[in-house]
NUGUDREN-398468 format. One line per 4 residues: their letters; for each residue x, y, z of N, C-alpha, C. Coordinates in steps of 0.2 Angstrom, whole numbers, always signed. Layout:
REM residues N
a	X Y Z X Y Z X Y Z | ...
END
This chain:
REM residues 93
mvel	+117 -662 -508 +111 -664 -511 +113 -668 -518 | +118 -666 -521 +120 -669 -527 +121 -677 -526 | +125 -678 -521 +127 -685 -519 +121 -689 -517 | +117 -686 -513 +110 -689 -511 +106 -691 -516
slit	+105 -686 -521 +101 -687 -527 +103 -693 -531 | +110 -694 -531 +113 -699 -535 +111 -706 -532 | +110 -707 -526 +109 -713 -523 +102 -715 -521 | +98 -710 -522 +91 -712 -520 +86 -709 -525
dliy	+80 -712 -526 +75 -709 -530 +72 -703 -528 | +70 -703 -522 +66 -698 -519 +69 -696 -512 | +68 -689 -511 +71 -686 -504 +65 -683 -501 | +65 -685 -494 +60 -682 -490 +64 -677 -485
ihid	+62 -671 -485 +65 -666 -480 +60 -665 -474 | +63 -666 -468 +59 -665 -462 +62 -660 -458 | +58 -655 -456 +60 -649 -452 +56 -649 -446 | +60 -649 -440 +57 -648 -434 +58 -641 -432
tdvl	+53 -637 -430 +54 -630 -430 +58 -628 -424 | +60 -633 -419 +64 -630 -414 +71 -629 -416 | +73 -629 -423 +79 -627 -425 +79 -620 -426 | +74 -616 -426 +73 -609 -427 +75 -606 -420
npge	+77 -600 -420 +79 -596 -414 +72 -595 -410 | +73 -594 -404 +67 -593 -399 +63 -587 -401 | +66 -582 -404 +62 -576 -406 +57 -577 -411 | +58 -582 -415 +53 -584 -420 +48 -590 -418
mpgh	+50 -593 -412 +46 -598 -410 +44 -597 -403 | +41 -591 -401 +40 -590 -394 +37 -595 -389 | +32 -599 -392 +29 -604 -388 +32 -610 -388 | +37 -611 -391 +40 -618 -392 +43 -620 -385
atpe	+42 -627 -384 +45 -629 -377 +52 -631 -377 | +55 -632 -383 +62 -634 -384 +66 -629 -389 | +66 -623 -387 +70 -618 -392 +77 -619 -393 | +80 -618 -398 +87 -618 -399 +90 -611 -398
pngf	+94 -610 -393 +96 -603 -392 +100 -599 -397 | +103 -603 -401 +107 -600 -407 +104 -603 -413 | +98 -604 -414 +95 -607 -420 +95 -603 -426 | +93 -606 -431 +93 -602 -438 +87 -597 -437
sseq	+88 -592 -441 +82 -587 -443 +78 -591 -448 | +72 -589 -448 +67 -592 -454 +70 -590 -461 | +73 -584 -461 +76 -582 -468 +82 -587 -470 | +86 -589 -465 +91 -593 -466 +89 -600 -468
laec	+84 -603 -464 +81 -609 -466 +77 -609 -472 | +74 -604 -474 +71 -603 -481 +76 -603 -486 | +82 -600 -485 +87 -600 -490 +89 -608 -491 | +90 -611 -486 +92 -618 -486 +87 -622 -490
lkvm	+81 -621 -488 +76 -625 -492 +75 -623 -499 | +76 -617 -501 +76 -615 -508 +82 -619 -512 | +87 -620 -509 +93 -623 -512 +91 -631 -513 | +89 -634 -507 +87 -641 -507 +82 -643 -511
cayp	+76 -639 -511 +70 -640 -515 +71 -639 -522 | +77 -636 -524 +78 -635 -532 +80 -642 -535 | +81 -647 -531 +83 -654 -534 +77 -658 -535 | +76 -660 -541 +70 -664 -543 +69 -670 -539
svac	+74 -673 -536 +72 -679 -532 +69 -677 -525 | +69 -671 -523 +65 -669 -517 +58 -669 -519 | +54 -674 -515 +47 -675 -516 +43 -673 -511 | +45 -672 -505 +41 -671 -499 +44 -666 -494
lgva	+41 -662 -491 +43 -658 -486 +38 -658 -480 | +41 -660 -474 +37 -660 -468 +39 -655 -463 | +35 -651 -460 +37 -646 -455 +33 -648 -449 | +36 -649 -444 +33 -652 -437 +34 -647 -432
smpt	+29 -647 -427 +30 -644 -421 +28 -636 -421 | +22 -634 -423 +21 -627 -423 +17 -625 -417 | +21 -622 -413 +17 -619 -407 +14 -613 -408 | +8 -612 -405 +4 -606 -406 +2 -603 -399
vddp	+4 -606 -394 +3 -604 -387 +8 -598 -386 | +7 -593 -383 +11 -587 -381 +14 -584 -387 | +10 -583 -392 +12 -580 -398 +6 -575 -401 | +4 -570 -397 -1 -566 -399 +0 -562 -405
dgvt	+6 -561 -407 +8 -557 -413 +9 -561 -419 | +8 -567 -419 +9 -571 -425 +16 -572 -428 | +21 -571 -423 +28 -572 -426 +29 -579 -429 | +26 -584 -425 +27 -591 -427 +24 -592 -434
iraf	+18 -590 -436 +15 -591 -442 +19 -588 -448 | +22 -582 -446 +26 -578 -451 +32 -582 -453 | +35 -585 -448 +41 -589 -449 +40 -595 -453 | +34 -598 -452 +32 -604 -456 +31 -602 -463
hkii	+28 -596 -464 +27 -594 -471 +33 -593 -474 | +38 -590 -471 +45 -589 -474 +48 -595 -476 | +48 -600 -472 +51 -607 -474 +48 -610 -479 | +41 -610 -479 +37 -613 -485 +38 -609 -491
egai	+39 -603 -491 +40 -599 -497 +47 -601 -500 | +52 -602 -495 +58 -604 -498 +58 -611 -502 | +54 -615 -499 +54 -622 -502 +50 -621 -509 | +45 -617 -509 +42 -616 -516 +46 -612 -521
kgiq	+50 -608 -519 +55 -604 -523 +60 -610 -526 | +62 -614 -522 +66 -620 -524 +63 -624 -529 | +57 -626 -528 +53 -630 -533 +52 -626 -540 | +51 -620 -539 +50 -616 -545 +56 -615 -549
srsl	+62 -615 -546 +68 -615 -550 +71 -621 -553 | +67 -627 -552 +69 -633 -555 +71 -633 -562 | +67 -629 -566 +68 -629 -573 +74 -626 -575 | +77 -622 -570 +83 -619 -571 +90 -623 -570
l	+89 -629 -567 +95 -633 -566 +97 -637 -572
END
């Protein structure tokens, strides 16, 4: 992130949710068998979003089919919270 921040003005982070493990994306058509947990992805986003040059975060592909317990939306909340924590820590850098 340091090197990327030096060579560009703004950084756009795009997350496609099929990087998460199938247990957190039960309705996803293309799950990653050994994917990240939402906690791991949230921690990555916390670190990345701490950089002031990160200007935008896109999260794509939110399946809601076959998820009566709301596991998917809870995973989304975790990753967005990680990004928010990173932004909140910017004054600490």
